[in-house]
C-alpha positions as CSV (number, residue, x, y, z in Angstrom):
1,M,-17.5,-0.8,2.9
2,P,-13.6,-0.8,4.2
3,R,-12.1,2.4,4.9
4,T,-10.1,4.2,1.8
5,I,-6.9,5.9,2.6
6,E,-5.7,8.6,-0.4
7,S,-2.5,9.5,-0.9
8,R,-1.3,11.9,-3.5
9,F,1.4,13.2,-5.5
10,R,3.2,14.3,-8.8
11,V,4.7,11.6,-10.8
12,R,8.4,12.3,-11.0
13,Y,10.7,11.9,-14.1
14,A,12.6,9.6,-12.8
15,E,10.0,7.4,-12.4
16,T,9.2,7.2,-16.4
17,D,10.8,5.0,-18.9
18,Q,12.1,6.1,-22.7
19,M,8.3,5.9,-23.8
20,G,7.6,8.8,-20.9
21,F,5.3,6.2,-19.2
22,V,5.4,5.1,-15.6
23,Y,7.6,2.4,-15.4
24,Y,6.0,-1.0,-13.8
25,S,7.6,-1.5,-11.0
26,N,6.8,2.1,-9.4
27,Y,3.1,1.4,-8.9
28,L,4.2,-1.3,-6.1
29,I,6.4,1.4,-4.7
30,W,3.2,3.5,-4.8
31,M,1.1,1.3,-2.8
32,E,3.6,1.0,-0.4
33,I,3.0,4.6,0.0
34,G,-0.6,4.3,0.5
35,R,-0.1,1.3,3.1
36,G,1.9,3.1,5.1
37,D,-0.3,6.3,4.9
38,F,-3.1,3.9,5.8
39,C,-1.1,2.8,9.1
40,R,-0.7,6.2,10.0
41,E,-4.0,7.0,9.5
42,C,-4.9,4.4,11.6
43,G,-2.6,5.5,14.5
44,F,0.4,4.0,13.9
45,S,3.7,3.6,11.5
46,Y,5.3,0.4,10.4
47,A,8.5,1.6,11.9
48,D,7.0,1.8,15.3
49,M,5.5,-1.9,15.1
50,E,8.8,-3.1,13.8
51,R,10.9,-1.5,16.7
52,E,8.4,-2.2,19.5
53,T,7.2,-5.6,18.7
54,Q,9.9,-7.2,16.6
55,T,6.9,-7.8,13.9
56,Y,7.8,-7.2,10.4
57,L,4.6,-7.8,7.8
58,A,6.2,-9.6,4.6
59,V,4.6,-9.4,1.2
60,A,3.6,-12.7,0.5
61,E,1.5,-11.5,-2.9
62,A,1.6,-8.8,-4.8
63,N,-0.7,-8.2,-8.1
64,C,-1.3,-4.8,-10.3
65,R,-3.0,-4.5,-13.6
66,Y,-2.2,-1.9,-15.7
67,I,-5.2,0.2,-17.2
68,T,-3.9,3.3,-18.4
69,P,0.0,4.9,-18.5
70,A,0.7,7.7,-15.7
71,R,3.1,10.2,-17.2
72,Y,5.7,12.8,-16.0
73,D,4.1,15.5,-13.5
74,Q,0.6,14.0,-13.7
75,E,-0.5,14.2,-10.3
76,V,-2.0,10.7,-9.2
77,V,-4.0,9.6,-6.2
78,I,-3.6,6.0,-4.2
79,Q,-6.6,4.9,-2.7
80,T,-5.9,1.7,-0.3
81,R,-8.1,0.0,1.3
82,L,-7.4,-2.8,4.0
83,E,-10.1,-5.4,2.6
84,Q,-9.4,-8.4,4.7
85,T,-7.6,-8.7,8.0
86,K,-7.0,-11.5,10.2
87,R,-4.2,-12.2,13.1
88,R,-1.8,-13.8,10.6
89,Y,-2.4,-12.5,7.3
90,L,-3.7,-8.6,5.6
91,K,-5.0,-8.2,2.2
92,F,-4.8,-4.4,1.1
93,T,-6.1,-3.3,-2.3
94,Y,-5.5,-0.1,-4.2
95,S,-6.2,2.3,-6.8
96,V,-4.5,4.3,-9.0
97,L,-6.1,7.7,-10.4
98,N,-5.6,10.1,-12.3
99,A,-5.7,13.4,-10.0
100,A,-7.4,15.6,-12.5
101,T,-9.9,13.3,-14.2
102,G,-10.5,10.4,-11.8
103,T,-9.4,7.7,-14.7
104,L,-8.2,4.6,-13.2
105,L,-4.4,3.9,-14.3
106,A,-4.0,0.8,-12.5
107,E,-5.5,-1.6,-9.4
108,G,-3.9,-4.3,-7.6
109,Y,-3.5,-6.1,-4.7
110,T,-0.8,-7.0,-1.8
111,V,-1.2,-9.8,0.8
112,H,0.9,-9.6,4.0
113,V,1.9,-11.9,6.6
114,P,3.5,-10.6,10.0
115,L,6.6,-12.5,10.6
116,S,8.9,-12.1,13.5
117,Q,12.3,-11.1,13.6
118,D,14.0,-14.8,12.8
119,G,11.4,-14.9,9.8
120,K,9.0,-17.5,11.6
121,P,5.1,-16.6,10.8
122,K,3.4,-14.4,14.2
123,S,0.3,-13.1,14.9
124,I,-0.2,-9.1,14.7
125,P,0.4,-7.9,18.2
126,D,-3.0,-7.1,19.7
127,Q,-2.6,-3.4,20.0
128,Y,-1.9,-3.0,16.2
129,F,-5.0,-5.3,15.4
130,E,-6.7,-3.3,17.0
131,K,-5.9,0.3,15.6
132,L,-6.6,-1.8,11.9
133,T,-9.7,-3.1,12.8
134,T,-11.6,-0.5,14.6
135,S,-9.8,3.0,13.0
């Protein structure tokens, strides 16, 4: 079973639409928060990897299925898992939950490919690949 990292926060008013629901694009931002937390739990940050190795994890695909809307001031939990890991491919999956009830609000995934500074595909550097696969 893949490792799961949880990120928790409250929905901000600015993230909601006129109906009082979280605007759909914010779920993708929350997924980014989950990925960042996942990497930090593995012992590194995106910023470190970019600075030290000029490796950038570009989003090649993103998917989100909306189930029940989140609302202002609701505490949410983002559960992030690294489902597939290859030297040139990462797939993260996400579950967005109402923290109080455990109700599934949304679920999705993102696929990432490592790129060099000039935008060419490259492998994830050994030290970061090891942290992702052994943590």
